[in-house]
C-alpha positions in Angstrom: 23.3 123.1 82.3 25.6 120.7 80.4 24.9 122.6 77.1 25.6 126.0 78.8 28.8 124.7 80.3 29.9 123.3 76.9 29.2 126.7 75.3 31.1 128.5 78.0 34.1 126.2 77.5 34.0 126.9 73.7 33.9 130.6 74.2 36.7 130.5 76.8 38.8 128.4 74.3 38.2 131.0 71.6 39.0 133.8 74.0 42.3 132.1 75.0 43.1 131.6 71.4 42.6 135.4 70.7 44.8 136.2 73.7 47.5 133.9 72.5 47.4 135.4 69.0 47.6 139.0 70.5 50.6 138.0 72.7 52.3 136.6 69.6 51.4 139.8 67.7 52.9 142.0 70.4 56.0 139.8 70.5 56.5 140.2 66.8 56.1 144.0 67.0 58.5 144.3 69.9 61.0 142.0 68.2 60.8 144.0 64.9 61.5 147.2 66.7 64.5 145.7 68.5 65.9 144.7 65.1 65.2 148.2 63.8 67.0 149.7 66.8 70.0 147.4 66.2 70.1 148.4 62.5 70.3 152.2 63.2 69.9 153.5 66.7 70.0 157.3 65.8 67.5 157.0 63.0 65.1 154.9 65.0 65.1 157.1 68.1 65.1 160.4 66.0 62.2 159.1 64.0 60.0 158.5 67.0 60.9 161.8 68.6 59.8 163.6 65.5 56.6 161.4 65.2 55.6 162.6 68.7 56.1 166.2 67.8 54.2 165.9 64.5 51.3 164.3 66.3 50.6 167.5 68.3 51.1 169.9 65.4 47.5 169.7 63.9 46.0 170.9 67.2 48.5 173.8 67.4 47.7 174.6 63.8 44.0 174.7 64.4 44.4 176.7 67.6 46.5 179.4 65.9 44.2 179.5 62.8 41.3 180.0 65.2 43.1 182.9 66.8 43.8 184.4 63.4 40.0 184.2 62.5 39.0 185.8 65.9 41.6 188.5 65.5 40.5 189.2 61.9 36.9 189.6 63.0 38.0 192.0 65.7 40.1 194.0 63.3 37.2 194.3 60.8 35.0 195.8 63.5 37.9 197.8 65.1 40.8 198.7 62.8 42.9 199.7 65.8 43.4 195.9 66.3 45.5 195.7 63.2 48.9 195.3 65.0 47.5 192.5 67.1 46.2 190.8 64.0 49.6 191.1 62.2 51.4 189.8 65.3 49.2 186.6 65.4 49.6 186.2 61.6 53.4 186.3 62.0 53.3 183.7 64.7 51.2 181.5 62.5 53.6 181.9 59.5 56.6 180.9 61.7 54.7 177.9 62.9 53.9 176.8 59.4 57.5 177.1 58.4 58.5 175.0 61.5 55.9 172.4 60.5 57.4 172.1 57.0 61.0 171.7 58.5 59.8 169.1 61.0 58.1 167.1 58.3 61.3 167.2 56.2 63.3 165.9 59.2 60.8 163.1 59.6 61.1 162.2 55.9 64.9 162.1 56.3 64.8 159.8 59.4 62.1 157.6 57.8 64.2 157.1 54.7 67.4 156.4 56.6 65.7 154.0 58.9 64.1 152.2 56.0 67.4 151.8 54.1 69.3 150.6 57.2 66.6 148.3 58.4 66.0 146.8 54.9 69.7 146.1 54.6 70.0 144.7 58.1 67.0 142.3 57.8 68.0 141.2 54.3 71.5 140.2 55.5 70.0 138.5 58.6 67.5 136.5 56.6 70.0 135.6 53.9 72.2 134.1 56.6 69.2 132.2 58.0 68.2 130.9 54.6 71.8 129.8 53.9 71.9 127.8 57.1 68.7 125.9 56.8 69.2 122.2 56.9 68.1 120.1 54.0 66.0 118.1 56.4 63.8 121.1 57.2 62.6 121.1 53.6 61.4 117.5 54.1 59.0 118.7 56.8 55.8 120.1 55.1 54.9 122.5 57.9 58.5 123.9 58.1 58.7 124.1 54.3 55.5 126.2 54.3 56.9 128.6 56.9 60.1 129.0 54.8 58.1 129.7 51.7 55.8 132.2 53.5 58.9 133.9 55.0 60.4 134.3 51.5 57.2 135.9 50.3 56.8 138.2 53.3 60.1 139.4 54.6 60.9 142.1 52.1 58.0 144.3 53.1 56.0 142.9 56.1 58.7 143.9 58.7 58.9 147.4 57.3 55.1 147.6 57.3 55.2 146.9 61.1 57.6 149.8 61.6 55.5 152.2 59.5 52.2 151.2 61.1 53.7 151.4 64.6 54.7 155.0 63.9 51.2 155.8 62.6 49.6 154.1 65.6 51.7 156.0 68.1 51.1 159.3 66.2 47.3 158.6 66.1 47.3 157.6 69.8 49.0 160.9 70.8 46.6 162.8 68.7 43.6 161.0 70.3 44.9 161.8 73.8 45.4 165.4 72.9 42.0 165.6 71.3 40.3 163.8 74.2 41.8 166.4 76.6 40.4 169.3 74.5 37.0 167.8 73.8 36.6 166.7 77.4 37.0 170.3 78.4 34.5 171.3 75.7 31.8 168.6 76.2 32.0 165.0 77.6 28.9 164.2 75.6 30.4 165.2 72.2 33.5 163.2 73.1 31.4 160.1 73.8 29.7 160.5 70.4 33.0 160.7 68.6 34.3 157.6 70.3 31.3 155.4 69.4 31.1 156.8 65.9 34.7 155.6 65.2 34.1 151.9 66.3 32.7 150.5 63.0 36.0 151.0 61.2 37.8 148.9 63.8 35.3 146.1 63.5 35.6 146.0 59.7 39.4 145.9 59.7 39.9 143.4 62.5 37.4 140.9 61.2 38.5 141.0 57.5 42.2 141.4 58.3 42.1 138.1 60.0 40.2 136.5 57.2 42.7 137.7 54.6 45.6 136.2 56.6 43.5 133.0 56.9 43.5 132.7 53.1 47.2 133.4 52.9 47.9 130.7 55.6 45.5 128.1 54.2 46.8 128.5 50.6 50.5 128.0 51.4 50.4 124.7 49.5 48.8 126.4 46.4 51.3 129.2 46.4 54.3 126.9 46.7 52.8 124.7 43.9 52.4 127.9 41.8 56.0 129.1 42.2 57.4 125.6 41.6 55.2 125.2 38.5 56.2 128.6 37.2 59.9 127.7 37.5 59.4 125.2 34.7 58.9 128.1 32.3 62.0 129.8 33.5 64.6 127.1 33.6 66.3 126.0 30.3 66.4 122.3 31.1 62.7 122.3 31.9 61.9 124.2 28.7 63.4 121.5 26.6 61.1 118.9 28.0 58.1 121.2 27.8 58.7 121.5 24.1 59.5 117.9 23.4 56.4 116.6 25.3 54.2 119.6 24.2 53.5 120.5 27.8 53.5 124.3 27.5 49.7 124.6 27.3 49.2 122.1 30.2 51.6 124.1 32.5 50.1 127.4 31.6 46.6 126.1 32.4 47.8 124.8 35.7 49.2 128.2 36.6 46.1 130.0 35.5 43.8 127.7 37.5 45.9 128.1 40.7 46.1 131.9 40.3 42.4 132.1 39.6 41.5 129.9 42.6 43.5 132.0 45.0 42.4 135.4 43.7 38.7 134.4 43.5 38.8 133.7 47.2 40.5 137.0 47.9 37.9 138.9 45.8 35.0 137.4 47.8 36.5 138.6 51.0 37.0 142.1 49.6 33.4 142.2 48.4 32.1 141.3 51.9 34.5 143.9 53.4 33.2 146.6 51.1 29.5 145.9 51.9 30.1 145.6 55.6 32.2 148.8 55.7 29.6 150.7 53.6 26.8 149.9 55.9 28.7 150.8 59.1 30.0 154.1 57.6 26.4 155.4 57.6 26.5 155.1 61.4 29.8 156.9 61.6 28.6 159.8 59.4 25.4 160.3 61.5 27.5 160.5 64.7 29.9 163.1 63.3 27.0 165.1 61.9 25.3 165.2 65.2 28.5 166.3 67.0 29.0 169.2 64.5 25.4 170.3 65.1 25.9 170.4 68.8 29.0 172.5 68.3 27.2 174.9 66.0 24.6 175.4 68.7 27.3 176.5 71.1 28.6 179.1 68.5 25.1 180.4 67.9 24.3 181.1 71.5 27.7 182.7 72.0 29.4 180.0 74.3 32.3 179.9 71.9 33.8 182.3 69.3 33.9 181.7 65.6 37.6 181.0 65.9 37.1 178.6 68.7 34.3 177.0 66.7 36.9 176.4 63.9 39.4 175.1 66.4 36.9 172.6 67.9 35.6 171.5 64.5 39.2 170.7 63.5 39.8 169.0 66.8 36.7 166.8 66.3 37.9 166.0 62.8 41.5 165.2 63.8 40.4 163.2 66.9 37.8 161.2 65.1 40.1 160.5 62.2 42.8 159.5 64.7 40.5 157.1 66.5 39.6 155.5 63.2 43.2 155.4 62.2 44.2 153.7 65.4 41.9 150.9 64.7 43.0 150.8 61.0 46.7 150.8 62.0 46.1 148.3 64.8 44.4 145.9 62.4 47.2 146.5 59.9 49.7 145.7 62.6 47.7 142.7 63.5 47.7 141.5 59.9 51.3 142.2 59.2 52.5 140.7 62.5 50.8 137.4 61.6 52.8 137.3 58.4 55.9 138.4 60.3 55.6 135.5 62.7 56.4 133.2 59.7 59.7 135.2 59.2 60.7 134.8 62.9 59.9 131.1 62.7 62.6 130.8 60.1 65.0 132.9 62.0 64.4 130.7 65.0 64.8 127.4 63.2 67.1 125.2 65.2 69.9 123.4 63.3 69.3 119.7 62.9 72.8 118.9 61.9 75.2 120.1 64.6 78.9 120.5 64.1 81.5 118.6 66.2 84.9 119.9 67.3 87.3 117.3 65.9 89.4 118.7 63.0 90.5 116.1 60.6 93.8 115.9 58.6 93.2 116.8 54.9 96.6 115.7 53.6 95.6 112.0 53.2 92.3 110.4 52.3 90.4 109.0 55.4 89.0 105.6 56.1 85.2 105.6 55.8 83.1 103.0 57.6 79.4 102.5 57.8 78.8 100.5 60.9 75.4 98.9 61.7 73.7 101.8 59.9 69.9 102.2 59.7 68.5 105.2 57.9 65.1 106.7 57.0 64.1 110.2 55.8 62.3 112.5 58.3 59.2 112.5 56.1 59.1 108.8 55.7 59.8 106.2 58.4 60.4 103.4 55.9 64.1 102.3 56.2 66.3 103.0 53.2 69.1 101.1 54.9 69.0 98.4 57.6 72.1 97.3 59.4 74.4 98.6 56.5 78.0 97.7 57.0 81.0 98.4 54.7 84.4 100.1 54.8 86.2 102.3 52.2 90.0 102.3 52.6 92.2 105.3 51.7 93.0 105.5 48.0 90.3 103.1 46.9 88.2 104.0 43.9 84.6 102.9 44.5 81.7 102.6 42.1 78.2 102.1 43.6 75.8 100.6 41.1 72.1 100.0 41.7 68.6 100.5 40.4 66.7 103.8 40.8 65.6 104.2 44.4 68.2 101.7 45.7 69.8 104.4 47.9 72.8 105.5 45.9 72.2 109.3 46.3 71.1 108.8 49.9 74.6 107.4 50.6 76.2 110.6 49.3 73.7 112.8 51.3 74.7 110.9 54.5 78.4 111.2 53.7 77.8 115.0 53.1 76.0 115.2 56.5 72.9 116.6 54.9 71.3 113.9 57.1 72.5 111.9 60.1 72.1 108.2 60.3 69.0 107.0 62.2 70.9 104.2 63.9 74.4 103.0 64.0 77.6 105.0 63.2 79.3 106.6 60.2 83.0 106.6 61.2 85.8 108.7 59.6 89.2 107.4 60.6 87.4 105.7 63.5 85.7 108.9 64.7 81.9 109.3 64.5 81.2 111.9 61.8 78.9 113.8 64.3 82.0 114.6 66.4 83.9 116.1 63.4 83.9 119.8 62.7 81.6 120.0 59.7 83.6 122.7 57.8 86.7 120.6 58.4 84.9 117.6 56.8 83.6 119.7 53.9 87.1 120.9 53.1 87.9 117.2 52.3 84.9 116.7 50.0 84.3 117.5 46.3 80.9 116.5 44.8 79.9 116.6 41.2 76.2 115.9 41.2 74.2 115.1 38.1 72.5 118.5 38.3 75.4 120.6 39.4 75.4 124.3 39.9 77.1 126.4 37.3 77.4 129.9 38.8 76.9 132.9 36.6 80.4 134.2 37.3 83.3 133.8 34.8 85.2 130.5 34.3 88.1 131.2 36.6 85.7 132.2 39.4 83.6 129.1 39.0 86.7 126.9 39.2 88.2 128.8 42.2 85.0 128.6 44.2 86.0 125.1 45.2 88.8 126.6 47.3 88.2 130.3 47.2 90.0 131.0 50.5 93.3 129.8 48.9 92.9 131.5 45.5 95.8 131.0 43.1 95.4 131.6 39.4 98.1 129.0 38.5 96.1 126.4 40.5 93.0 127.4 38.5 94.8 126.8 35.2 96.2 123.5 36.5 92.8 122.4 37.7 91.2 123.3 34.4 93.8 121.2 32.5 93.4 118.2 34.9 89.6 118.2 34.5 89.6 118.9 30.8 87.8 122.3 31.3 90.7 124.2 29.8 
């Protein structure tokens, strides 16, 4: 009894985990559609209206083509039926023309929706990336999410929109097909449903495994991109040449790439074998349903045109059932990736701005008062009970060995981090209470590895105070700094 209870608890835990994942998946899908709606309401709504219409068209097509066949057979045996035959042919041609027009409209809405949504989400994420606190990169888990979001956002969100359309379209087709086949034969309908299940099992099992590899290998992928960067940056290339590291770096890249891809290939091999075996069951089910339908045509229960209509209905319905499972598993897979994007969008700021605006006409008094500090990733104290004051106009040089905390001091002054304990006072006001943009307008930092933007010289200089651009000030600054 104890073992049975333990097994039951394990199964319940797994079931709850699946439910939790599905809830997250649905949340990601709904949120993606809300963002798409915000990016372009008319294109989003128009697209789904057209998708619904297109989902019904295959059945109308097969119904009309069946009527054409029946009318043709009647005309062959009775030429007086020619006018009726021409009438149904004209209706069919008009329908085909309408089908082409509707498909063109869908293509238009799809393109507009893609362009607008891509622009909207790119701007949204660029803002999110620009606001990420430095401290977030110190957290390994958060850093992994940021990297995964950078890898995923450009296509995963759009994939959710596309597969949502396909899923809705397939679902409407299935409902339409079920209605028709239920009228024809509930037994044939049952065969079609069970024959389509193997495709779902294959995609849902292996879609989860594929994401598992992506999720587990986040460290490897981040290591790969960081290592590859050494081959692309000029300063790194200098050291690679001097220390003859090129071959070593290339080997590291090849090993990481091979390790990740080998695991992916193993999953794909298993998917192919599993899918191939189950496809036999699917083929037998469809073959049997076609045989039953042929029997009805032979004994005269249905006409040849109706036979064609029902054959097409079976094909479209079975294909739509399989497609629903395919699209659902693709939605499942893409939503898991998309969750990483939303985790970045939902990152809460660690450094929060105050409201006090400081006077930037005179240098402030800076005081470290009883300051303790440790980095988020390491609880060892860099400073303990640090106390000193810098008066306005003083020129200060801070000298110390590597790791003594010189750069950390600048990071705290720049409010990349807040002190762990104690206070950093600016003119007697805690820096946490000061408006952060107001504080930054008083700072100028020239780091050892400074950024030289790819713009021209005057733009690089003016970026220090771009809101108050004045070319004469640019010239004056270049002379004062020696950059002229």
